[in-house]
C-alpha positions as CSV (number, residue, x, y, z in Angstrom):
1,M,5.4,41.1,-141.4
2,V,6.0,40.0,-137.8
3,R,9.3,41.6,-136.7
4,A,11.7,38.9,-135.9
5,G,15.2,39.9,-134.9
6,G,15.5,42.1,-138.0
7,G,14.1,39.5,-140.3
8,A,10.6,38.5,-141.3
9,V,8.3,35.5,-140.9
10,M,6.4,33.9,-143.8
11,V,2.9,33.1,-142.8
12,A,0.9,30.0,-143.5
13,R,-2.7,30.4,-144.7
14,F,-4.9,31.2,-141.7
15,I,-8.5,30.6,-141.0
16,A,-10.7,31.4,-138.0
17,E,-10.3,28.9,-135.2
18,K,-11.8,28.4,-131.8
19,I,-9.9,28.1,-128.5
20,R,-11.5,26.0,-125.8
21,E,-12.3,28.1,-122.7
22,P,-10.2,27.2,-119.6
23,K,-11.3,25.2,-116.6
24,L,-11.0,26.9,-113.3
25,R,-9.8,25.5,-110.0
26,F,-11.6,26.0,-106.6
27,F,-11.2,24.6,-103.1
28,G,-10.2,20.9,-102.9
29,D,-8.9,21.0,-106.5
30,N,-12.5,20.9,-107.7
31,I,-13.1,22.2,-111.3
32,S,-15.8,24.4,-112.8
33,D,-16.3,26.3,-116.0
34,K,-17.9,29.3,-114.3
35,P,-16.6,31.2,-111.3
36,I,-19.9,31.8,-109.6
37,D,-20.8,28.1,-109.9
38,G,-17.5,26.9,-108.6
39,L,-17.5,29.3,-105.7
40,R,-21.0,28.3,-104.6
41,A,-20.3,24.6,-104.9
42,F,-16.8,24.4,-103.5
43,G,-15.7,27.7,-102.1
44,P,-12.6,29.8,-103.0
45,V,-9.3,28.0,-103.9
46,D,-7.7,29.5,-100.7
47,L,-10.5,28.4,-98.4
48,R,-8.1,26.7,-95.9
49,S,-4.9,28.8,-96.6
50,R,-6.2,32.4,-96.5
51,K,-4.8,34.6,-93.7
52,F,-8.2,35.6,-92.2
53,T,-11.2,33.7,-90.9
54,K,-13.6,36.5,-91.3
55,M,-13.7,40.0,-92.9
56,Q,-14.4,43.2,-91.1
57,V,-15.6,46.4,-92.8
58,Y,-15.5,50.0,-91.8
59,V,-18.6,51.5,-93.5
60,V,-18.1,55.2,-94.4
61,H,-21.0,57.3,-95.6
62,D,-22.7,60.7,-95.1
63,G,-25.8,59.3,-93.4
64,R,-28.3,60.7,-96.0
65,R,-29.5,57.2,-97.2
66,K,-28.7,54.9,-94.4
67,D,-31.4,52.5,-95.5
68,L,-29.6,52.0,-98.9
69,V,-26.3,51.5,-97.2
70,N,-27.6,49.0,-94.7
71,A,-29.4,47.0,-97.4
72,F,-26.3,46.9,-99.5
73,V,-24.2,45.7,-96.6
74,D,-26.7,42.9,-95.9
75,R,-26.3,41.8,-99.6
76,L,-22.6,41.8,-99.2
77,K,-22.9,39.6,-96.1
78,K,-25.0,37.1,-98.1
79,S,-22.4,37.1,-101.0
80,A,-19.6,36.5,-98.6
81,E,-21.4,33.5,-97.1
82,D,-22.6,32.1,-100.4
83,L,-19.5,32.5,-102.5
84,L,-16.6,32.8,-100.1
85,K,-17.8,30.7,-97.2
86,L,-16.9,33.6,-95.0
87,E,-18.4,35.8,-92.3
88,L,-18.5,39.5,-93.1
89,E,-19.2,41.9,-90.2
90,V,-19.4,45.6,-89.8
91,K,-16.5,46.7,-87.5
92,K,-17.6,50.3,-87.3
93,E,-20.0,52.7,-89.1
94,I,-18.4,56.1,-89.7
95,I,-20.9,58.8,-90.7
96,V,-19.1,61.9,-92.0
97,D,-19.8,64.5,-94.7
98,Q,-17.3,64.7,-97.6
99,K,-17.8,68.4,-98.3
100,D,-14.8,69.3,-96.1
101,L,-12.2,66.9,-97.4
102,T,-9.5,67.6,-94.7
103,T,-12.0,66.9,-91.9
104,Y,-13.4,63.9,-93.8
105,L,-10.0,62.2,-94.2
106,A,-8.9,63.0,-90.7
107,R,-12.1,61.7,-89.1
108,I,-11.9,58.4,-91.0
109,E,-8.3,57.8,-90.2
110,N,-8.8,58.5,-86.6
111,E,-11.6,55.9,-86.5
112,I,-9.4,53.1,-87.9
113,E,-8.2,50.9,-85.1
114,S,-4.5,49.8,-84.9
115,P,-3.1,47.3,-85.7
116,V,-5.1,46.7,-88.9
117,R,-5.6,43.0,-89.2
118,D,-5.8,40.8,-92.3
119,G,-9.3,40.9,-93.7
120,E,-10.1,44.4,-92.7
121,I,-11.3,46.9,-95.3
122,V,-13.0,50.3,-95.7
123,L,-16.2,50.5,-97.7
124,Q,-16.6,54.1,-98.9
125,V,-20.0,55.3,-100.2
126,L,-19.8,58.5,-102.3
127,R,-22.2,61.0,-103.8
128,E,-20.1,61.3,-106.9
129,K,-16.6,60.4,-108.1
130,E,-14.6,63.7,-108.4
131,E,-11.9,63.3,-111.0
132,T,-9.7,66.2,-109.9
133,I,-7.3,64.3,-107.8
134,D,-6.5,66.8,-105.0
135,K,-10.1,67.4,-104.2
136,S,-11.4,63.9,-104.7
137,P,-12.5,61.8,-101.7
138,Y,-12.1,58.7,-103.9
139,Y,-8.4,59.3,-104.6
140,Q,-7.4,61.1,-101.4
141,L,-8.8,58.4,-99.1
142,R,-6.8,55.8,-100.9
143,I,-3.6,57.9,-100.7
144,R,-4.2,58.4,-97.0
145,L,-5.1,54.8,-95.9
146,L,-2.9,52.8,-98.3
147,G,0.1,55.0,-97.5
148,R,0.0,54.5,-93.8
149,K,2.5,52.4,-91.9
150,D,-0.5,50.3,-91.0
151,P,-2.3,50.2,-94.4
152,I,-5.9,49.2,-95.0
153,P,-7.5,48.7,-98.5
154,V,-10.5,50.8,-99.7
155,Q,-13.5,49.8,-101.7
156,S,-15.8,52.6,-103.1
157,I,-19.3,52.6,-104.5
158,L,-21.6,55.5,-105.5
159,Y,-25.1,56.2,-104.1
160,S,-26.4,56.2,-107.7
161,T,-25.2,52.5,-108.0
162,L,-27.0,51.6,-104.7
163,E,-30.2,53.4,-105.9
164,N,-30.3,51.3,-109.1
165,L,-28.6,48.2,-107.8
166,R,-28.2,45.4,-110.3
167,S,-28.2,41.9,-109.0
168,A,-24.6,41.2,-109.9
169,I,-23.1,44.2,-108.1
170,P,-23.0,42.8,-104.5
171,N,-21.2,39.7,-105.7
172,N,-18.7,41.8,-107.8
173,V,-18.0,44.2,-104.9
174,M,-17.5,41.3,-102.4
175,L,-15.0,39.5,-104.7
176,S,-13.1,42.8,-105.2
177,M,-13.0,43.3,-101.4
178,Y,-11.8,39.8,-101.0
179,A,-8.9,40.2,-103.5
180,K,-7.9,43.6,-102.0
181,C,-7.5,41.8,-98.7
182,G,-5.3,39.1,-100.3
183,G,-7.9,36.5,-101.0
184,K,-7.7,34.3,-104.0
185,P,-11.1,33.2,-105.4
186,W,-9.9,30.8,-108.1
187,F,-6.9,29.7,-110.2
188,L,-6.7,28.3,-113.7
189,A,-6.8,24.5,-113.7
190,E,-4.3,24.4,-116.6
191,S,-1.4,26.4,-117.8
192,V,-1.6,29.6,-119.7
193,S,0.5,28.4,-122.6
194,E,0.3,24.9,-124.1
195,L,3.6,25.2,-125.9
196,F,5.9,26.8,-123.3
197,N,6.6,26.2,-119.6
198,N,8.6,28.8,-117.8
199,V,7.2,31.9,-119.4
200,L,6.3,35.2,-117.7
201,Y,3.5,37.5,-118.9
202,I,4.3,41.1,-118.3
203,G,1.7,43.7,-118.9
204,Y,2.5,47.4,-118.8
205,D,0.8,50.7,-119.3
206,I,1.4,54.4,-118.7
207,S,-1.1,56.8,-117.1
208,G,-2.9,59.6,-119.0
209,R,-1.8,63.2,-118.6
210,I,-3.2,64.3,-115.2
211,V,-3.4,67.9,-114.2
212,T,-4.3,69.2,-110.7
213,R,-6.8,72.0,-110.1
214,E,-3.9,74.5,-110.0
215,G,-2.9,73.4,-113.4
216,K,0.2,71.4,-112.2
217,K,1.2,68.5,-114.4
218,V,1.6,65.2,-112.5
219,P,4.4,62.9,-113.7
220,R,3.1,60.0,-115.7
221,T,3.3,56.6,-114.0
222,G,4.0,53.3,-115.7
223,T,2.9,50.1,-114.1
224,A,3.9,46.4,-114.8
225,I,1.8,43.4,-113.7
226,V,3.5,40.0,-113.9
227,Y,1.8,36.6,-114.1
228,D,3.4,33.2,-114.4
229,N,2.5,30.3,-116.7
230,E,0.2,28.9,-114.0
231,G,-1.8,32.1,-114.2
232,Q,-0.7,33.3,-110.8
233,Y,0.0,37.0,-110.0
234,I,3.6,37.1,-108.8
235,Y,4.9,40.7,-109.1
236,F,4.0,44.3,-109.4
237,T,6.2,47.4,-109.9
238,K,5.9,51.0,-111.0
239,Y,8.1,53.7,-112.6
240,E,7.8,57.4,-113.4
241,I,8.1,58.7,-116.9
242,Q,9.0,62.3,-117.7
243,T,7.3,62.5,-121.0
244,D,4.3,64.3,-122.6
245,K,4.2,61.7,-125.4
246,E,2.6,58.3,-125.5
247,V,5.9,56.6,-126.5
248,I,8.2,55.4,-123.7
249,P,11.8,56.3,-124.5
250,K,14.0,53.3,-125.4
251,E,16.3,53.8,-122.4
252,S,13.4,54.0,-120.0
253,I,11.6,50.8,-121.1
254,R,14.8,48.9,-121.4
255,G,15.8,49.8,-117.8
256,F,12.3,49.1,-116.5
257,I,11.8,45.7,-118.1
258,Y,15.4,44.7,-117.1
259,N,14.6,45.4,-113.5
260,V,11.3,43.4,-113.7
261,V,13.1,40.3,-115.1
262,R,16.0,40.7,-112.7
263,D,13.7,40.9,-109.7
264,V,11.7,37.9,-110.7
265,I,14.9,35.9,-111.2
266,A,15.9,36.9,-107.7
267,K,12.8,35.3,-106.4
268,K,14.4,32.0,-107.6
269,R,12.1,31.8,-110.6
270,E,13.3,29.8,-113.6
271,I,12.5,31.8,-116.8
272,E,12.8,30.7,-120.4
273,G,10.8,33.4,-122.1
274,I,8.8,36.5,-121.6
275,V,5.6,37.6,-123.3
276,I,5.1,41.4,-123.2
277,H,1.7,43.0,-123.3
278,R,1.6,46.7,-124.1
279,D,-1.7,48.4,-123.3
280,G,-2.2,50.6,-126.4
281,E,-0.2,50.8,-129.6
282,I,3.5,50.1,-129.2
283,Y,6.3,52.2,-130.7
284,R,9.5,51.1,-132.4
285,E,11.6,52.5,-129.5
286,E,9.8,50.3,-127.0
287,I,10.2,47.2,-129.2
288,E,13.9,47.8,-129.5
289,G,14.5,48.4,-125.8
290,I,12.5,45.3,-124.8
291,A,14.3,43.1,-127.4
292,E,17.7,44.2,-126.0
293,V,16.6,43.0,-122.5
294,A,15.4,39.6,-123.7
295,K,18.6,39.1,-125.6
296,S,20.8,40.1,-122.7
297,F,19.1,37.4,-120.6
298,N,19.0,34.9,-123.5
299,L,15.2,34.7,-123.3
300,S,12.6,33.8,-125.9
301,L,10.4,36.8,-126.5
302,A,7.0,37.8,-127.9
303,I,5.7,41.4,-127.8
304,L,2.0,42.1,-128.2
305,S,0.2,45.4,-128.3
306,F,-3.4,45.9,-127.6
307,P,-4.9,49.0,-129.3
308,K,-7.2,50.8,-126.9
309,K,-9.8,51.3,-129.7
310,A,-10.9,48.4,-131.7
311,P,-14.0,48.4,-134.0
312,A,-16.6,45.7,-133.8
313,L,-16.6,43.7,-137.0
314,I,-19.4,41.1,-136.7
315,D,-23.1,41.2,-135.9
316,L,-24.2,38.9,-133.1
317,S,-27.4,37.8,-134.8
318,N,-27.1,34.1,-135.9
319,N,-23.3,34.2,-135.9
320,M,-21.4,31.4,-134.4
321,F,-18.3,33.6,-134.2
322,A,-19.9,35.5,-131.4
323,E,-19.2,32.6,-129.0
324,P,-16.1,32.9,-126.7
325,G,-12.8,31.6,-128.0
326,W,-13.1,32.4,-131.7
327,Y,-10.1,34.3,-133.1
328,F,-9.3,35.7,-136.5
329,H,-6.3,36.8,-138.3
330,A,-6.9,40.2,-139.9
331,G,-3.6,40.2,-141.8
332,L,-1.0,42.9,-141.9
333,Q,-2.1,46.4,-140.8
334,L,0.0,49.6,-141.0
335,V,0.6,51.0,-137.6
336,R,1.4,54.7,-137.3
337,K,3.0,54.8,-140.7
338,E,6.0,53.0,-139.2
339,T,5.5,49.3,-139.8
340,Y,3.1,46.6,-140.7
341,L,2.1,44.2,-137.9
342,H,0.1,41.0,-137.9
343,T,-3.2,41.8,-136.3
344,F,-5.8,39.5,-134.7
345,Y,-9.2,39.7,-133.2
346,L,-10.3,37.4,-130.3
347,Q,-13.9,37.0,-129.0
348,G,-13.3,36.9,-125.3
349,F,-16.9,36.6,-124.1
350,R,-20.4,37.5,-125.3
351,F,-22.2,40.3,-123.5
352,P,-25.9,40.3,-123.0
353,Y,-27.1,42.2,-126.0
354,R,-30.0,43.9,-127.8
355,E,-30.6,43.2,-131.4
356,G,-27.9,44.7,-133.6
357,R,-25.2,44.9,-130.9
358,K,-21.8,44.0,-132.1
359,V,-19.3,41.4,-130.9
360,N,-17.0,42.5,-128.1
361,L,-13.8,41.7,-129.9
362,L,-10.3,42.1,-128.4
363,K,-7.8,43.5,-131.0
364,Y,-4.1,42.7,-130.6
365,R,-1.0,42.8,-132.7
366,I,2.1,40.7,-132.7
367,A,5.0,43.2,-132.8
368,Y,8.0,41.0,-132.3
369,L,9.0,37.3,-132.0
370,W,12.4,35.9,-130.9
371,K,14.0,32.5,-130.3
372,N,11.4,29.8,-129.5
373,F,8.6,32.1,-130.6
374,L,10.3,32.7,-134.0
375,V,9.4,30.0,-136.4
376,S,8.4,29.9,-140.1
377,G,6.1,28.2,-142.5
378,E,3.3,26.1,-141.1
379,K,4.8,26.2,-137.6
380,I,3.9,29.8,-137.1
381,H,0.2,28.8,-137.0
382,A,0.8,26.9,-133.7
383,I,2.5,30.0,-132.2
384,Y,-0.5,32.2,-133.3
385,K,-2.9,29.8,-131.8
386,D,-1.0,29.5,-128.5
387,I,-0.8,33.3,-128.2
388,A,-4.6,33.5,-128.7
389,R,-5.0,30.9,-125.9
390,Q,-2.7,32.9,-123.6
391,N,-4.8,36.0,-124.1
392,L,-8.1,34.1,-123.6
393,Y,-6.9,32.3,-120.5
394,L,-5.4,35.4,-118.8
395,S,-8.7,37.2,-119.4
396,R,-10.3,34.6,-117.1
397,L,-8.5,35.8,-114.0
398,N,-10.5,39.0,-113.3
399,W,-11.3,38.7,-109.6
400,G,-13.3,41.9,-109.7
401,T,-16.4,40.3,-111.1
402,A,-18.4,37.1,-110.5
403,L,-18.2,36.5,-114.3
404,G,-14.4,36.2,-113.8
405,K,-13.8,37.7,-117.2
406,S,-12.3,40.8,-118.7
407,K,-12.1,41.7,-122.4
408,S,-8.3,41.9,-122.2
409,P,-5.7,39.8,-120.4
410,V,-5.5,40.8,-116.7
411,T,-1.9,41.8,-117.2
412,I,-3.0,44.9,-119.0
413,H,-6.4,45.1,-117.4
414,Y,-4.8,45.6,-114.0
415,A,-1.8,47.6,-115.3
416,H,-4.2,50.1,-116.8
417,K,-6.2,50.5,-113.5
418,S,-3.0,50.7,-111.5
419,S,-1.3,53.4,-113.6
420,K,-4.1,56.0,-113.0
421,L,-4.3,55.3,-109.3
422,L,-0.5,55.6,-108.8
423,S,-0.4,58.8,-110.8
424,S,-2.7,60.3,-108.2
425,G,0.1,60.2,-105.6
426,L,-0.9,56.8,-104.2
427,D,2.1,55.0,-102.7
428,P,0.7,51.8,-101.1
429,R,3.0,50.2,-98.6
430,M,1.4,46.8,-99.5
431,L,2.6,46.8,-103.1
432,D,5.0,43.9,-102.5
433,E,2.2,41.8,-101.2
434,D,-0.4,39.9,-103.2
435,K,-3.2,42.3,-102.4
436,L,-4.8,43.6,-105.6
437,F,-5.4,47.2,-104.5
438,M,-6.2,48.3,-108.1
439,I,-9.4,46.1,-108.5
């Protein structure tokens, strides 16, 4: 049963339904279904309001395949012009070997001119992505450049990607660079929820267990990403968790969510309800802590969990349910031998596929409903449908790809990416701005 303030919700009979995909808004309030079409035809939604008139890039590489690097930069320039109606120019080329990490970092930072202006970014070309944080050029350059008094964002790409460059990559990288500089390619043309107005969507995740090469454990970092009901990114924060377990202690999550809600209210935002997105399975302690916060602010509440592993259920061959927007109720599923939760599958978008490939279904559970989300009988069907719509619409705000889509809502998509980066020791000074460093 759906947990509901200690009670239960009786569920009306449920059949598969299809949610209409959202329209997207571009410059001049022009509307398009597809990001790349809208950008090409109209330009980004912030075409006249963005803080920069051109983008400048520091290109960092080791010089071994200068031809590949130059060809890729030319492709980026074309993408900037076609999609963003923007000039991209190389501010400086920095050729430095990454074998000596200390020298590598110092050389790059010395080449960055101050003050760093809006629209400036570093493009880092790497031989490989080293996962050990304290010897990784990928992580260490971000720690160094985003932690400066005069921060500058970083975009990385591997030589292997350049050697086998797919046609979509330049567009995806250019959009990521734009968002990292504070650009906004598109917005939703309609609200996230059809039933509720002043609702916040708060996605949170905690990083995996990270160990340095000396065997030292790094504190796990939790991240929250907040979007409003217009689908606009409005808040980001982080917190450290002293735990070796996946569960976040009740006191920790209660204090953390309380601070998020308090901070958003301080921004003069009117809030009637919150929808919580938990990346991964949620624990009873977390549900109880979050519910206490909602009740203390007298807010409506829905808590959703998104299991990290979800089996594909349906073959694509000749199956209409492979189309975007279909969602299914999978009934009650036992979670961690603790409780039964109503579980759903949503087809966010269809990947290109070979024969026999499965549908890319998003699995989510409704863990708790309160106040305006808590209804019974036939009315619960409308709540379920609206929650499916919320998840689908929030998955259409992935500015890191010209498809504009992610399998999951961007709340948890970005929270997941942020948590690992922040666990590396990254402490960006631009966190309170609207620059999506985690893309």
